[in-house]
VEXTI-878355 format. One record per residue (C-alpha): residue number from 1; residue in three letters; x, y, z. Coordinates in steps of 0.02 Angstrom, whole numbers, plus 32768, in hexadecimal, padded with zeros to 4 digits. Example, Ala and Ser with C-alpha at 12.3 -4.5 7.8 and 13.67 -1.06 7.14 Angstrom:
{atom 1,ALA,{8267,7F1F,8186}},
{atom 2,SER,{82AC,7FCB,8165}},
END
This chain:
{atom 1,UNK,{AAD1,F46B,D2BE}},
{atom 2,UNK,{AB41,F4F6,D27A}},
{atom 3,UNK,{AAED,F57A,D210}},
{atom 4,UNK,{AB5B,F556,D17A}},
{atom 5,UNK,{AB30,F49C,D187}},
{atom 6,UNK,{AA76,F4C1,D181}},
{atom 7,UNK,{AA8C,F536,D0EC}},
{atom 8,UNK,{AAF2,F4B0,D093}},
{atom 9,UNK,{AA6D,F42B,D0B0}},
{atom 10,UNK,{A9E2,F49F,D077}},
{atom 11,UNK,{AA44,F4C6,CFDA}},
{atom 12,UNK,{AA60,F40D,CFB6}},
{atom 13,UNK,{A9A9,F3E4,CFCE}},
{atom 14,UNK,{A97D,F465,CF4A}},
{atom 15,UNK,{AA09,F457,CECB}},
{atom 16,UNK,{AA50,F3A7,CECE}},
{atom 17,UNK,{AA60,F357,CE23}},
{atom 18,UNK,{A9FB,F2BF,CDEE}},
{atom 19,UNK,{AA64,F221,CDF4}},
{atom 20,UNK,{AA1D,F171,CDDD}},
{atom 21,UNK,{AA71,F12E,CE7A}},
{atom 22,UNK,{AA14,F1B1,CEE1}},
{atom 23,UNK,{A968,F177,CEA3}},
{atom 24,UNK,{A95D,F0DC,CF11}},
{atom 25,UNK,{A9F5,F0E3,CF82}},
{atom 26,UNK,{AA3F,F03C,CFB3}},
{atom 27,UNK,{AAEF,F00C,CFED}},
{atom 28,UNK,{AB1D,EFAE,CF4D}},
{atom 29,UNK,{AAEC,F042,CEE0}},
{atom 30,UNK,{AB4A,F0BD,CF4F}},
{atom 31,UNK,{ABE5,F051,CF4B}},
{atom 32,UNK,{ABE0,F039,CE8E}},
{atom 33,UNK,{ABC2,F0F1,CE6B}},
{atom 34,UNK,{AC4E,F129,CEDF}},
{atom 35,UNK,{ACC9,F0B4,CE8C}},
{atom 36,UNK,{AC96,F0EF,CDDE}},
{atom 37,UNK,{AC9C,F1A6,CE0F}},
{atom 38,UNK,{AD53,F1A0,CE43}},
{atom 39,UNK,{ADB2,F20B,CDC5}},
{atom 40,UNK,{AD17,F20E,CD55}},
{atom 41,UNK,{AC8D,F28D,CD33}},
{atom 42,UNK,{ABD8,F269,CD63}},
{atom 43,UNK,{AB9C,F27C,CCAF}},
{atom 44,UNK,{AC16,F1F7,CC76}},
{atom 45,UNK,{ABEA,F17F,CD02}},
{atom 46,UNK,{AB2C,F17F,CCF1}},
{atom 47,UNK,{AB1D,F110,CC55}},
{atom 48,UNK,{ABA1,F099,CC98}},
{atom 49,UNK,{AB45,F08D,CD3E}},
{atom 50,UNK,{AAA0,F067,CCE8}},
{atom 51,UNK,{AAED,EFDD,CC7C}},
{atom 52,UNK,{AB47,EF94,CD11}},
{atom 53,UNK,{AAAC,EF8D,CD7E}},
{atom 54,UNK,{AA47,EF41,CCF1}},
{atom 55,UNK,{AAC5,EEB5,CCDB}},
{atom 56,UNK,{AAF8,EEA3,CD92}},
{atom 57,UNK,{AA61,EED9,CDFA}},
{atom 58,UNK,{AAA8,EE92,CE9C}},
{atom 59,UNK,{AB51,EE75,CEEB}},
{atom 60,UNK,{AB30,EDBA,CED8}},
{atom 61,UNK,{AB1E,EDC7,CE1B}},
{atom 62,UNK,{ABBD,EE2F,CE12}},
{atom 63,UNK,{AC1C,EDB2,CE7C}},
{atom 64,UNK,{ABE4,ED22,CE0C}},
{atom 65,UNK,{AC18,ED7A,CD6C}},
{atom 66,UNK,{ACB2,ED57,CD04}},
{atom 67,UNK,{AD36,EDDF,CD14}},
{atom 68,UNK,{AD3D,EDF3,CC57}},
{atom 69,UNK,{AC85,EE23,CC52}},
{atom 70,UNK,{AC9F,EEA0,CCE0}},
{atom 71,UNK,{AD32,EEEF,CC84}},
{atom 72,UNK,{ACD0,EEF4,CBE1}},
{atom 73,UNK,{AC43,EF55,CC34}},
{atom 74,UNK,{ACC6,EFCA,CC7F}},
{atom 75,UNK,{AD1A,EFE3,CBD6}},
{atom 76,UNK,{AD3D,F09B,CBB4}},
{atom 77,UNK,{AD23,F0D3,CC68}},
{atom 78,UNK,{ADDD,F0C4,CC8F}},
{atom 79,UNK,{AE3C,F0A0,CD30}},
{atom 80,UNK,{AE19,EFE8,CD19}},
{atom 81,UNK,{AE5F,EFB5,CDC2}},
{atom 82,UNK,{ADBA,EFFB,CE05}},
{atom 83,UNK,{AD5B,EF77,CDA3}},
{atom 84,UNK,{ADCF,EEE9,CDD7}},
{atom 85,UNK,{ADC5,EF1C,CE8E}},
{atom 86,UNK,{AD09,EF32,CE84}},
{atom 87,UNK,{ACF9,EE80,CE44}},
{atom 88,UNK,{AD70,EE3C,CECA}},
{atom 89,UNK,{AD12,EE9D,CF4F}},
{atom 90,UNK,{AC6A,EE58,CF18}},
{atom 91,UNK,{ACAC,EDA8,CF30}},
{atom 92,UNK,{ACED,EDD4,CFDD}},
{atom 93,UNK,{AC47,EE26,D00F}},
{atom 94,UNK,{ABE6,ED8D,CFD7}},
{atom 95,UNK,{AC5C,ED0B,D020}},
{atom 96,UNK,{AC8D,ED60,D0C3}},
{atom 97,UNK,{ABFE,EDD9,D0E9}},
{atom 98,UNK,{AB66,ED7B,D0A9}},
{atom 99,UNK,{AB4C,EDF7,D01B}},
{atom 100,UNK,{AB38,EE8D,D090}},
{atom 101,UNK,{ABB7,EF1A,D097}},
{atom 102,UNK,{ABFA,EF42,D145}},
{atom 103,UNK,{ABB9,EFE9,D184}},
{atom 104,UNK,{AC56,F023,D1DE}},
{atom 105,UNK,{ACDA,F081,D179}},
{atom 106,UNK,{AD6B,F025,D1CC}},
{atom 107,UNK,{AD1C,EF7D,D1A6}},
{atom 108,UNK,{AD00,EFB0,D0F1}},
{atom 109,UNK,{ADBA,EFD3,D0DE}},
{atom 110,UNK,{ADDC,EF1A,D0F2}},
{atom 111,UNK,{AD88,EEFA,D049}},
{atom 112,UNK,{ADE9,EF09,CFA4}},
{atom 113,UNK,{ADDC,EFB6,CF55}},
{atom 114,UNK,{AD97,F00B,CFF2}},
{atom 115,UNK,{AE12,F094,D01E}},
{atom 116,UNK,{ADF0,F120,D09A}},
{atom 117,UNK,{AD88,F186,D01F}},
{atom 118,UNK,{AD16,F0FA,CFDF}},
{atom 119,UNK,{AD00,F0B3,D08E}},
{atom 120,UNK,{ACCC,F15D,D0D4}},
{atom 121,UNK,{AC58,F17F,D041}},
{atom 122,UNK,{ABFD,F0D8,D04A}},
{atom 123,UNK,{ABF5,F0D6,D107}},
{atom 124,UNK,{ABAC,F186,D111}},
{atom 125,UNK,{AB3C,F189,D076}},
{atom 126,UNK,{AAF9,F0D7,D07E}},
{atom 127,UNK,{AAF5,F0BC,D13B}},
{atom 128,UNK,{AAEF,F16A,D188}},
{atom 129,UNK,{AB92,F159,D1E6}},
{atom 130,UNK,{ABDD,F204,D215}},
{atom 131,UNK,{AC7F,F1F2,D1B4}},
{atom 132,UNK,{ACBB,F28A,D14F}},
{atom 133,UNK,{ACE6,F26C,D099}},
{atom 134,UNK,{AD79,F2D0,D056}},
{atom 135,UNK,{AD91,F2CF,CF9A}},
{atom 136,UNK,{ADD1,F357,CF26}},
{atom 137,UNK,{AD2E,F3B8,CF2E}},
{atom 138,UNK,{AD2B,F3B5,CFEC}},
{atom 139,UNK,{ADE1,F3EB,CFF6}},
{atom 140,UNK,{ADBD,F480,CF86}},
{atom 141,UNK,{AD1E,F4B5,CFE0}},
{atom 142,UNK,{AD67,F4B4,D08E}},
{atom 143,UNK,{AE14,F4F5,D066}},
{atom 144,UNK,{ADB7,F58E,D026}},
{atom 145,UNK,{AD34,F58E,D0B0}},
{atom 146,UNK,{ADB3,F584,D13D}},
{atom 147,UNK,{AE42,F5DB,D0E4}},
{atom 148,UNK,{AEB8,F546,D0EC}},
{atom 149,UNK,{AF5B,F570,D093}},
{atom 150,UNK,{AFB5,F4C8,D09A}},
{atom 151,UNK,{AFDA,F469,CFF9}},
{atom 152,UNK,{AF47,F3F3,CFDB}},
{atom 153,UNK,{AFBC,F372,CF8E}},
{atom 154,UNK,{AFFD,F356,D03F}},
{atom 155,UNK,{AF9D,F2CA,D097}},
{atom 156,UNK,{AF96,F328,D13C}},
{atom 157,UNK,{AF1C,F3A6,D0EF}},
{atom 158,UNK,{AE9E,F31D,D0CF}},
{atom 159,UNK,{AEB7,F2DA,D17F}},
{atom 160,UNK,{AE9E,F388,D1C8}},
{atom 161,UNK,{ADFD,F3A4,D168}},
{atom 162,UNK,{ADB6,F2FC,D19C}},
{atom 163,UNK,{ADD5,F32A,D252}},
{atom 164,UNK,{AD8A,F3D8,D240}},
{atom 165,UNK,{ACEE,F396,D1E8}},
{atom 166,UNK,{ACC8,F30C,D266}},
{atom 167,UNK,{AC69,F376,D2E6}},
{atom 168,UNK,{ABFF,F3C3,D25B}},
{atom 169,UNK,{ABCD,F31F,D208}},
{atom 170,UNK,{AB9B,F2D9,D2B3}},
{atom 171,UNK,{AB17,F362,D2BF}},
{atom 172,UNK,{AAD2,F344,D210}},
{atom 173,UNK,{AA8D,F2B6,D1A5}},
{atom 174,UNK,{AB34,F26B,D16D}},
{atom 175,UNK,{AAF9,F234,D0C0}},
{atom 176,UNK,{AAB5,F2DF,D090}},
{atom 177,UNK,{AB47,F339,D0E3}},
{atom 178,UNK,{ABCF,F2E0,D07F}},
{atom 179,UNK,{AB6F,F2E1,CFDC}},
{atom 180,UNK,{AB46,F39A,CFF1}},
{atom 181,UNK,{ABFC,F3CB,D003}},
{atom 182,UNK,{AC32,F365,CF6C}},
{atom 183,UNK,{ABA1,F3AC,CF07}},
{atom 184,UNK,{ABCD,F45D,CF3C}},
{atom 185,UNK,{AC7F,F443,CF00}},
{atom 186,UNK,{AC44,F3FF,CE59}},
{atom 187,UNK,{ABC0,F484,CE35}},
{atom 188,UNK,{ABEC,F523,CE94}},
{atom 189,UNK,{AC98,F524,CEE6}},
{atom 190,UNK,{ACED,F4F6,CE43}},
{atom 191,UNK,{ADAA,F4FA,CE26}},
{atom 192,UNK,{AD9A,F593,CDB6}},
{atom 193,UNK,{AD15,F61A,CDB7}},
{atom 194,UNK,{ACB5,F5DD,CE50}},
{atom 195,UNK,{AC01,F617,CE60}},
{atom 196,UNK,{AC19,F66B,CF08}},
{atom 197,UNK,{AB7A,F6D2,CEF9}},
{atom 198,UNK,{AB10,F634,CF00}},
{atom 199,UNK,{AB78,F5D6,CF81}},
{atom 200,UNK,{AB23,F5AB,D027}},
{atom 201,UNK,{ABCC,F5B5,D07F}},
{atom 202,UNK,{ABF3,F664,D03E}},
{atom 203,UNK,{ABC5,F6C4,D0DF}},
{atom 204,UNK,{AC50,F669,D13F}},
{atom 205,UNK,{ACCF,F648,D0B5}},
{atom 206,UNK,{AD7F,F688,D0DD}},
{atom 207,UNK,{ADBA,F681,D029}},
{atom 208,UNK,{AD26,F6E8,CFEC}},
{atom 209,UNK,{AD37,F767,D078}},
{atom 210,UNK,{ADF1,F77C,D056}},
{atom 211,UNK,{ADE1,F775,CF97}},
{atom 212,UNK,{AE4C,F6D7,CF8D}},
{atom 213,UNK,{ADDB,F65C,CF33}},
{atom 214,UNK,{AE55,F65B,CEA0}},
{atom 215,UNK,{AEE7,F634,CF15}},
{atom 216,UNK,{AE98,F5A7,CF79}},
{atom 217,UNK,{AEAC,F518,CF84}},
{atom 218,UNK,{AF69,F517,CF77}},
{atom 219,UNK,{AF9E,F48A,CF04}},
{atom 220,UNK,{B053,F469,CED3}},
{atom 221,UNK,{B07A,F442,CE1F}},
{atom 222,UNK,{B089,F38E,CDE7}},
{atom 223,UNK,{B12B,F350,CD9E}},
{atom 224,UNK,{B12F,F352,CCDF}},
{atom 225,UNK,{B0D3,F2BC,CC97}},
{atom 226,UNK,{B147,F24D,CC2F}},
{atom 227,UNK,{B118,F21C,CB7F}},
{atom 228,UNK,{B13F,F173,CB2F}},
{atom 229,UNK,{B135,F140,CA78}},
{atom 230,UNK,{B0E7,F093,CA69}},
{atom 231,UNK,{B0DF,F01C,C9D4}},
{atom 232,UNK,{B05A,EF94,C9C5}},
{atom 233,UNK,{B03E,EF13,C93F}},
{atom 234,UNK,{AF98,EEDD,C8F5}},
{atom 235,UNK,{AFD5,EE32,C8BD}},
{atom 236,UNK,{AF6C,EDDC,C837}},
{atom 237,UNK,{AF63,ED21,C81C}},
{atom 238,UNK,{AEDA,ECC9,C7B9}},
{atom 239,UNK,{AE61,ED5B,C7CC}},
{atom 240,UNK,{AE7C,ED70,C887}},
{atom 241,UNK,{AEE3,EDE4,C8F5}},
{atom 242,UNK,{AF44,EDBB,C993}},
{atom 243,UNK,{AF17,EE05,CA3D}},
{atom 244,UNK,{AF5E,EDE3,CAE9}},
{atom 245,UNK,{AF10,EDEE,CB97}},
{atom 246,UNK,{AF78,EE54,CC0F}},
{atom 247,UNK,{AFAD,EE01,CCB1}},
{atom 248,UNK,{AF46,EE24,CD4C}},
{atom 249,UNK,{AFD6,EE77,CDA8}},
{atom 250,UNK,{AFF7,EEF2,CD19}},
{atom 251,UNK,{AFAA,EF9A,CCF8}},
{atom 252,UNK,{AF0A,EF7A,CC93}},
{atom 253,UNK,{AF10,EEC6,CCD1}},
{atom 254,UNK,{AE8F,EE55,CC81}},
{atom 255,UNK,{AE77,EEC2,CBE7}},
{atom 256,UNK,{AEA5,EE8B,CB37}},
{atom 257,UNK,{AF17,EEEA,CAC1}},
{atom 258,UNK,{AF84,EED9,CA27}},
{atom 259,UNK,{B03A,EEA3,CA43}},
{atom 260,UNK,{B0BA,EF2D,CA55}},
{atom 261,UNK,{B10B,EFA4,CACF}},
{atom 262,UNK,{B176,F03C,CAF5}},
{atom 263,UNK,{B1FC,F079,CA7F}},
{atom 264,UNK,{B2AF,F078,CAC0}},
{atom 265,UNK,{B322,F10D,CAA8}},
{atom 266,UNK,{B357,F126,C9F2}},
{atom 267,UNK,{B2FC,F088,C9BE}},
{atom 268,UNK,{B291,F08F,C91F}},
{atom 269,UNK,{B1DB,F066,C945}},
{atom 270,UNK,{B1E0,EFD2,C8CE}},
{atom 271,UNK,{B270,EF88,C932}},
{atom 272,UNK,{B210,EFA9,C9D2}},
{atom 273,UNK,{B17F,EF49,C98C}},
{atom 274,UNK,{B1E9,EEB9,C94B}},
{atom 275,UNK,{B23E,EEA9,C9F4}},
{atom 276,UNK,{B19C,EEAE,CA58}},
{atom 277,UNK,{B13F,EE34,C9E8}},
{atom 278,UNK,{B1D0,EDBA,C9F6}},
{atom 279,UNK,{B1DE,EDC8,CAB4}},
{atom 280,UNK,{B121,EDC8,CAD2}},
{atom 281,UNK,{B0E6,ED45,CA54}},
{atom 282,UNK,{B17C,ECEC,CA07}},
{atom 283,UNK,{B13A,ED13,C958}},
{atom 284,UNK,{B195,ED54,C8C0}},
{atom 285,UNK,{B132,EDD2,C85A}},
{atom 286,UNK,{B13E,EE45,C7C5}},
{atom 287,UNK,{B11E,EEF9,C7F8}},
{atom 288,UNK,{B0BC,EF61,C77B}},
{atom 289,UNK,{B083,F016,C782}},
{atom 290,UNK,{B030,F064,C81C}},
{atom 291,UNK,{AF74,F062,C830}},
{atom 292,UNK,{AF70,F0F9,C8A3}},
{atom 293,UNK,{AFBB,F15C,C932}},
{atom 294,UNK,{AF5B,F16E,C9D5}},
{atom 295,UNK,{AF80,F1E5,CA64}},
{atom 296,UNK,{AF48,F1B0,CB10}},
{atom 297,UNK,{AF65,F1EF,CBC1}},
{atom 298,UNK,{AF6D,F192,CC65}},
{atom 299,UNK,{AF7C,F1DD,CD13}},
{atom 300,UNK,{B03A,F1E1,CD19}},
{atom 301,UNK,{B071,F1D6,CC63}},
{atom 302,UNK,{B03A,F1EC,CBAE}},
{atom 303,UNK,{B053,F17E,CB16}},
{atom 304,UNK,{B04B,F18C,CA5A}},
{atom 305,UNK,{B01F,F0E3,CA0F}},
{atom 306,UNK,{B050,F0BD,C95C}},
{atom 307,UNK,{AFF2,F024,C91F}},
{atom 308,UNK,{B041,EFC4,C88E}},
{atom 309,UNK,{AFEF,EF46,C81C}},
{atom 310,UNK,{B052,EEA4,C827}},
{atom 311,UNK,{B04A,EDFA,C7D1}},
{atom 312,UNK,{B076,ED5A,C82C}},
{atom 313,UNK,{B110,ED06,C7E0}},
{atom 314,UNK,{B13E,EC76,C852}},
{atom 315,UNK,{B136,EC32,C902}},
{atom 316,UNK,{B0B0,EBF8,C97B}},
{atom 317,UNK,{B06D,EC7D,C9F1}},
{atom 318,UNK,{B0A4,EC6E,CAA6}},
{atom 319,UNK,{B062,ECDB,CB36}},
{atom 320,UNK,{B110,ED0F,CB6F}},
{atom 321,UNK,{B0D7,EDB4,CBBC}},
{atom 322,UNK,{B01B,ED9F,CBCB}},
{atom 323,UNK,{AF9F,ED28,CC1C}},
{atom 324,UNK,{AF5A,ECF0,CB74}},
{atom 325,UNK,{AF63,ED0F,CAB8}},
{atom 326,UNK,{AED3,ECFA,CA3E}},
{atom 327,UNK,{AEB5,ED0B,C984}},
{atom 328,UNK,{AE0F,ED63,C966}},
{atom 329,UNK,{ADB2,EDB3,C8D6}},
{atom 330,UNK,{AD91,EE6E,C8D8}},
{atom 331,UNK,{ACDB,EE4D,C901}},
{atom 332,UNK,{AD0C,EDDD,C993}},
{atom 333,UNK,{AD73,EE6A,C9DE}},
{atom 334,UNK,{ACD0,EEB8,CA1A}},
{atom 335,UNK,{ACBE,EE2D,CA9C}},
{atom 336,UNK,{AD63,EE54,CAF2}},
{atom 337,UNK,{AD85,EEE0,CB70}},
{atom 338,UNK,{AE07,EF54,CB22}},
{atom 339,UNK,{AE62,EFEE,CB65}},
{atom 340,UNK,{AE2D,F092,CB16}},
{atom 341,UNK,{AECA,F09E,CAA9}},
{atom 342,UNK,{AEAC,EFEE,CA65}},
{atom 343,UNK,{ADF7,F01B,CA40}},
{atom 344,UNK,{AE31,F0AF,C9D8}},
{atom 345,UNK,{AEAE,F040,C97D}},
{atom 346,UNK,{AE2A,EFBC,C959}},
{atom 347,UNK,{ADB7,F042,C911}},
{atom 348,UNK,{AE42,F080,C89E}},
{atom 349,UNK,{AE66,EFCC,C867}},
{atom 350,UNK,{ADAF,EFAD,C83E}},
{atom 351,UNK,{ADA3,F04D,C7D9}},
{atom 352,UNK,{AE41,F028,C777}},
{atom 353,UNK,{AE17,EF72,C754}},
{atom 354,UNK,{AD67,EFA1,C721}},
{atom 355,UNK,{ADAB,F01F,C6A5}},
{atom 356,UNK,{AE1E,EF98,C660}},
{atom 357,UNK,{AD8B,EF22,C64F}},
{atom 358,UNK,{ADCE,EEAB,C6D2}},
{atom 359,UNK,{AD47,EEC3,C757}},
END
C-alpha cells in the first residue's frame, strides 16, 4: 500500500463525519444515500434520508409505494428525476434481482438511475469492489495531488483519474478508500482556502509544493445561464384552486403545479397567463392582481415566477398539457408533491388569503 494511501485511511478513520447511513451499512442505505447526495450537501440530505428510511425501510417497501408518495417525501430536495429513477429501480431490483442489488458495477448500470458514478459508489462502498469513484471532490483532490492541468469539464480527465486510481484502490479497503477521498475533498481539500496544513496528502501534493492550489483544478467557465419570466395562475372556483400534474417525460414529471408558463418576447405577463391557461386547461378566467414573485434557479436556467390570483369564468377543465387536473382546497395542497417554486407560491397564497379572511 502506498504511503499516501495509508495516511489517507488513517485520517478518515479519525476524522470522518457521522452520517446515519454509516451507522449500520447495508446496500439499500448506501444506494439511497448516494442518490440523495448527488448535487446536495450532507446536512441537507440527513433529515430526508431518515424520513425515507422510516417510511420505506426496505427496497421492497419502496418498490410497492405509489410514485406520488415517493415524490412527496422527496419534496424540496430537488433534481426529482433522482426520485423517479429510484422508484423505477426499486421495482426492477425486486422484480428482476429478487430484492438484492447486483454487486458488480457494470451490472448495476443496467438498472434505471445507475450511471457510472452511482454504480461505482454502491459497488465499492456496499460490496467492497475495487472500483474508483470520481466525483467533483475526487477530481479536485487528485488534480491538485498529481498536478493535472486539463480542464475537469472534459470527460477524459475523469477517465484518466479512474485509471490512475485503480492500482491504489486494489491495495486498500475499497469502501474506506473511496469515502476517504470524498470526505477529504469536502472537509480539507476545499475549492477555496483548502486546509493544506491538516491534509494527509500534503507531503506528496504537487499543487502544494508548487504553490498552485488556487490554480488547480482547471475548470472552464460555464455559458451564461438564461433567465425566463414565468406567469402562473392560482385559479379559484368554489373555494378551490386548480393544479395540474406534470407529464412523466417532462422536467419535474409527476409533480403538481399551478397552470402557466414562460413569457414570450414583448408579451405582457397577463397575456402569457391567459394564453397558457387556455392551451393547458381550456378555461376562461378573470386575472386579478399578483400574489407574489418568486425567483428560482435550476441547473441550466433561472426563472422569475409571477403568480396571479384568478377567478374561473367559464369552461370545463381539460388536461391539455398535463397528465391530470384537480381542484383542491389550500389545505389539501399539502398532500401533493410540489416543486419548490410552487411551494413558495402556495405559502404566499395562504398568507394573503388568511389576511383577507378567506382561509
